[in-house]
C-alpha positions in Angstrom: 108.1 118.4 124.6 104.6 117.0 124.5 102.7 116.1 121.4 98.9 115.7 121.4 96.5 114.2 118.9 92.7 114.3 119.2 90.3 111.7 117.9 86.6 110.8 118.2 85.0 113.7 116.6 82.1 113.3 114.2 78.5 114.1 113.3 75.8 113.4 115.8 72.2 114.4 116.3 71.2 116.7 119.1 70.9 114.7 122.3 73.5 112.2 121.2 76.9 111.4 122.6 80.6 111.4 121.6 83.8 110.5 123.4 86.8 112.5 122.4 90.3 111.1 123.0 93.6 112.9 123.2 96.8 110.8 123.0 99.9 112.3 124.4 103.5 111.4 123.6 106.9 112.8 124.3 107.7 114.3 127.7 104.5 113.1 129.4 106.0 112.9 132.8 106.0 116.7 133.0 102.4 117.2 132.1 100.5 119.4 134.5 97.0 120.1 133.5 95.3 118.8 130.4 92.2 120.5 129.0 89.8 120.7 126.2 89.0 123.9 124.3 86.7 124.5 121.4 86.6 127.0 118.6 84.5 128.1 115.6 85.3 130.6 112.9 83.0 133.1 114.6 84.3 132.7 118.1 87.5 132.7 120.0 88.9 129.6 121.5 86.7 128.7 124.5 87.5 126.6 127.6 85.5 123.4 128.0 87.0 121.3 130.7 90.3 120.5 132.3 91.9 117.9 134.7 95.1 117.7 136.7 97.2 115.1 135.0 98.5 113.5 138.2 95.6 114.4 140.4 91.8 114.2 140.3 90.9 117.9 140.2 88.5 118.7 137.4 87.2 122.0 136.0 84.2 122.7 133.7 82.9 125.6 131.8 79.4 126.8 132.9 77.9 125.8 129.6 78.8 122.2 130.2 75.9 122.0 132.7 76.9 118.5 133.8 76.7 117.1 130.3 80.5 116.4 129.8 83.0 114.4 131.8 86.7 114.7 131.5 89.0 111.9 132.5 92.5 110.6 131.9 94.4 107.3 131.8 98.0 108.0 132.9 99.2 104.5 131.8 97.9 105.1 128.3 98.9 108.7 128.2 95.4 109.5 127.1 92.7 111.9 128.2 89.1 111.9 127.3 86.0 114.0 127.1 82.8 112.2 127.3 80.1 114.4 125.9 76.4 113.6 126.4 73.2 115.4 125.6 75.0 117.3 122.9 73.4 120.5 121.5 73.8 122.2 118.1 75.7 125.0 119.9 78.4 122.4 120.9 79.4 122.3 117.2 83.1 123.3 117.0 86.6 122.1 116.5 87.7 120.6 119.8 91.3 120.9 120.9 93.2 119.2 123.7 96.0 121.1 125.4 98.5 120.7 128.1 99.8 123.3 130.5 97.5 125.7 132.4 100.1 126.5 135.1 98.9 130.0 135.5 95.3 129.8 134.4 93.4 126.6 134.2 90.7 128.0 132.0 92.8 130.4 129.9 93.9 129.1 126.5 97.0 131.4 126.6 98.1 129.4 129.7 98.5 126.2 127.8 101.8 125.3 126.1 101.0 122.3 123.9 98.1 121.7 121.6 96.7 119.1 119.3 95.5 119.8 115.8 91.8 119.5 116.7 88.9 117.3 115.9 85.6 118.4 114.4 82.4 117.9 116.4 79.1 118.7 114.5 75.8 118.4 116.2 72.7 118.5 114.0 69.4 119.8 115.2 
């Protein structure tokens, strides 16, 4: 249906920035909501941000606190997460996902997932 691949993760110091990208392929015309989630071995998968694929509605977790911006480029079948003012607690594997038809912020509501990209923020 839809295949997703993340990129842009890496190691940054606290206060630094990263831009994550998620390239979509396949049946992209049916994409509904695309979102970012993150996960550590100690925590369950956690919602970060989401955006309507063919709209402009955006959604953010409370912990984002204005530091992150989600966007997408329909022509390039790519969505992004610009992360600024990163904190050590942002360290996680970040996943992009598509779906969210019954729950924008619920991981279980998403149908398609990328393999993830590691983000590490040093203190």
